[in-house]
N, C-alpha and C positions, 0 to 999 in steps of 0.2 A: 363142470358139466351142468348144463341148464335144463331142467325139466319143464316142458310146456304142457300144462294140464287142461283138460276140458272143463267147462263150467256146467255143461248140460249133457244129458244122455241122448243118444240117437244113432243114426247111421253115419259112419265116418267115411269121408271121401278125401284121401290124401292127395296133395299136389307135389309132394317131394318124396325122395327115396334115400336110403342109406348112402353115405359118401358124397352127397351133393353139398355144395357150398350155398349158403343162404345169406341174404342181407337182412338188416334190421327192418322190421315192419313188413317183410315179405309174407304173403299168404301161404301157410303150410298145409292147412286142411280146412274142411268145412263139415259141419254136422247138420244133418237133415232130420226132421221129424219123421218117424217111420209110418205115421198114419196119414199125414197131409202132404208129405214130400216137399215141404217148404224148408228153406234154410233157416236154422235157428241159431247158429253160431259160426263165426269165422275165427279160425285160430291163426295168429300171426307170430312171427319170430320176434323175440324180445332183444335179440343180439345178432351179431354177425358171426358166422362160424360154419362148421361142418356137421351134417346130420350123422349122429351116432346110432340112434335107435328110432324106429317107428312102430306104432301099435299094429300088430299083425291082423287083428280081427276087424270085421266091418262094423260090428256093433260096439259102442263105447258107452261106459257109464260116466256119470258126472264125477269130477275130481280124479280122473284117470290120466296118467302120463301118456300123452299121445305121441310126442316127439321129444327126444333128448338131443341137445346140441352141444358139441364140443366148442366152447367159446374161443374165438380167435383173439389173440392178444395184440 
């Protein structure tokens, strides 16, 4: 199981859902600044696999697990 964590805090917009298959370097989510509405981080997959978990809330803190991927062998 691979945990993909945010580096910054802000508003989370997910591009994937549970049970979806993803490729390496695919964009999984973006984080936006709550005051300026500018994108401050793009979260990408570090491996190929199936989404097992996604963060349920729209606000995310830094260093929070946003997505967990069941790595494909």
